[in-house]
N, C-alpha and C positions, 0 to 999 in steps of 0.2 A: 363361874368359869373353868376351861376344863386344863387340866394340871395332869403330870401324871405325864407327857405326850413324848418325851424323848428320855425316858431312860429304856433299856436294853434290858437285853439274855434273859425276860423270864421263860422259865422251865417248869415244864408240866408235862410229870413223871405217867405213865396209870395205875388207875391204885391195885391193889393187892385182889390176885385172881381171887374169885368165889366158886362154890361147887354149880355143876350143872355147863360149863363153859369147855369148848371144844378141847381135847385129849391136848393139842399141838401148846395151845393155852397154856394150860397148866401142866406145861413140862420150858413154861420158859420161851417157846420158839416165836413167838409174840414177834417184827419187827420194829426196829427202830428209827424214826427220821425227826430230821430236821426239817422246822418250820416255820419259815418267817412270815411278817403278817405286817397291818399297817394301824394304827392308833387307832381308826374312825368307827363310825359304827357298821359300815360295809368292806372293813379292813379285817375284821377283828371278830366280830358277830360267828362266823362258821366254828372258829376256833372256839370264839366260847362255850355254841351250843352243843359243840365235838367231846370238850369236859364236862360242860355239868350232864351230860347224856350217855356221859364214856362209851361214847361211841370206839373213841378212838379200843378201846378195849374190846367192845362189840365185833371190830372187823380187823381183829391178830395186829393192832399196834399199840405202838407207846407213840407217845409224839413230844419233842424236843421245843416246844415257840417260844421264839425272839421276834421283839417289835422293832419294826422299824421306820423309818419318816416316809418316807417313795418304795414304788418299785422300782428304779434303776440300782438301787443301793441295793439291796436285795440279788439282783440280778447279777452285780460281782458279787457280790455273796457267793451264789448259786456256782457262777464261773471259777471261784477258789478253793471251793470245795466245803468251805463252810455252813452250807445249803442246802438241804433234797429238791425241799419246794420253799413256793411260795406264792406271796399273793402280789398282784400290780392292777392300777387301772387300767384305760384304754387308752391314757396317754403314751405308757409304759410298754404299749404290744409291738414299738421297735424296736424292740431286743429282741424279742420271740419274730419278726418277720423281719430278720437281718440273720437271724441265724443262733442269735446267744441262749434257747430258751426254748422250752416245747411244751405247746398250752395241753391243760391236760381236762379244764374245767370249767364251764361258763359263771360266776360268782352273782352278777346283777347288772342291769340294762341300765346305767345311774344320769339321773337327772340332775345331780348335786354340785355339777360345776356353775360355777359365772366369772364371768368378766364384772369385776365392780369397782366403782369410780367414786373418789373425790362430792362432796355436795360442790355441784356450782358444774359437774363433766358428765353433761346430760347425755351422749349421742360420741359412738366408735370415733363419728371426724375429728369430737373434741379432743380424742390421746392422741392425735400431730404431733408428736417433738415433746409429751411428757412422758415421765420416766416410770415404766410400769413394774412391776415386780412381777417374774416368776418363774416357779421352781419348774427347773429345766425339765424335759424327758415325762414330764404329765400328762394329766387331764389339763388341768387346765392352760398346761401352755398349750397344749391342741385345741380346746374350742378357743384360744386366744388368738391362734393362727387361724382357722376357722372364721372367727368373726373376721375378723383383718381385711380378708378375704371377700368376707360376700358384700363389705363396703370399698372395697377400690384399692386395699392400705397392705404395705408388707409388717413383717418385723423393722426394716429401715424406717420406716413413716414414725414410729415409735423410740425411745429408750429404754430399750430393757434393762432389765437388770437381772440377774438370777440369782434368788436365794431358795433355801429352805421354806416351808410352810411355815413351820413357828416364826421365821421370823418377820416374813412378810406380812403377821399381825400386827410384830411389832413397830413395821416397818408405814405402814398402812398407816394408824391410829397415830402415831408421831409424829404424820405426814411428811416420811421422806421418801415414796412414790404417793405418785396422783392417781394409779390403777396398780389393781393386778386381776388375775390368775388363778382362778383361789376355787378354791370346793365346799360347800359344811361340812362337818359344822364348823369349819374355820372363819366362814363367811358372818354365820351368829356369833361366831366371839366377837369379831372383829364388829360388827357393827353395832354392839353395847358397847364401845368406844367410842365409833365418829357416827353419831344420830344424825340419818340424812346421807346416807351411798346412797350411789343411785348401783343398782343393777345393769347394766349393760347389755349381756347376753345372755345364753345358758343352754345347752344340750337337748332343749328341746324345741330350740327355735331349727334345729336343722335334722328332725327324725321327721319319717321314715326312712331317709333317703340314705343318712349317715344315724346307727344308732352305736350307742358308748357301753360295749358291755366289759364292766371289772372283768379275769381271770384268776385265776390256779396256774402256774407253771411248775415245769423240773424239770431239773438241772439237767444239759446234754450227757451228762455221763450216766444220771441215770432213772433217763430215755426207755432206756429195752428193757429193762424190768415192766414187762407188763404186769406183773401177778400182783407187784408193790402197786405199782399207779392204780390199777382197779380196783384196791383196800382202799386207797385211801379217795377215790370215788365217790365208794360208797355210802365212806362216812359226808363227804362234800354232798353227794345227794341228799340222803337222810339229815342234814344238817340246814340244808335248800328248803326242805320242804317243811320241816319245826319254824322255823322262820318265818315262813310266808304262808303257816295257817296259825301264828302265837308271834300277831308282833309283838302287842307290849310285854308280852315277857320277854321274847326273845331283845327285849331292849333292855330291860332287867338286867338278864344274866351277863350281855357285854359292858353296861356299866359297872356293877360289881367286879366285873375281870376286871377289869381296866382300872378299874379305883377312880370314878370319874363323875359327875353329875349326871344324870339320864337324860336331863331336859331338851342339852344340843343332839345326843344320839338318838330321842322321840323326834328331834324334826328329821334328823337327816335318811331314817327312818323310811319317811312317805316319799321319800325325792327317789323313786327306781321302781323301773318295772321288775318285776320275781316270777318269773317263769316257773312253773313245778320241773324238779328233775323228769320225769313225762313229756312234758312239754320240749323240757331242753335234745334229748336221747329223740323227740321227732324230726325236731328241728335239727339236727347234728345230721340225721340221715337221709334229708328233705337237702342238707344243703347249705341249708338261711343261714347258720352261725358261719360255717367257715366267708362264707357273703360277707360277713360284717367283719368278721378281721380283714378278709384284700381288700376293702371298701375301703376300711383303717389304714392299711397297710398303702396304699397307693395317695392317699390322702401325705402321707411321707413323706413320697418319692416327690411325691408336684413342692413340697416342702423342703426339701433338698435335703432330708435326713436319715433319709438311707440311701444306696445308691442299689444295690445288687437284693433288690427284697425274694424275699423265698413266699414262693404260693404258702397259705392258709393248708392246702392240704396235705403241705408235707412239715408243719408246726403246727398244727390244731391234731394231738391222736384223738380225735373222735369217736375211732374203733374201736378203743376200747372206754368210752365215757357210753358210746349208745348199746355196747357188747358187753351187759356186762354176764 
């Protein structure tokens, strides 16, 4: 069972500078950033790899890292000035799409989300009138809404129960909720406790019409610092390519960083499409990444989550990513 998911405030300082580094770094001129992440594989693997490979130092950065339970809380921290950069899943994209932050890079195209139900509940139609746990504003929330819509339903047809992911694990296992919109590795944790649970929907059901990109974001206050963002992008790109080429090692690094068993992270690591940084640069230049974001934002408008949609051309800082 995964532990240590709720502790906060992990701080990772850069190591002592050695010989051969640029003069600016040797003079202590590395930029310090405060970055949030989420304690699962795709929410942590990039920062864990960056720590392991000393990528922060390589690109002139010192990173102070803090763990959060979801994306919306990180966006709140960005707005409050206690974070500079953060990680969000596709479910929290409504926040940049409504002007609360800027996206700087794609992390992965995830297939980790599921709508799960107690044994005996076999279809989305069976959820009518049932209690469904929802981590509001997350990718689990997004998938649930998409799945309901596909089957001619809305949130009004169920009894939504807002709760954080760790609470959903306990509530589902104890039978307090009938279903949930949640993601791996939480699905595996729940499955260990509830034998015979049913998976009613997944991200793959809606691909390629709808992609589910997780992303790295920057606060509006820092968004104008293009040089700093380019440094963070450089770290993200190297970590992304390492993770893509070394999946098993990346799982080990992430499990060690979080202090959790590697098995659930290993299962989660297989549930995504991982474009290389070169591919993402090309997809950005072609406008396809912005199209992914606009499609999700359009869905949030349809779901009533946002009213004044900001186009991806304004909230995705793709020109920095694609032109290092």
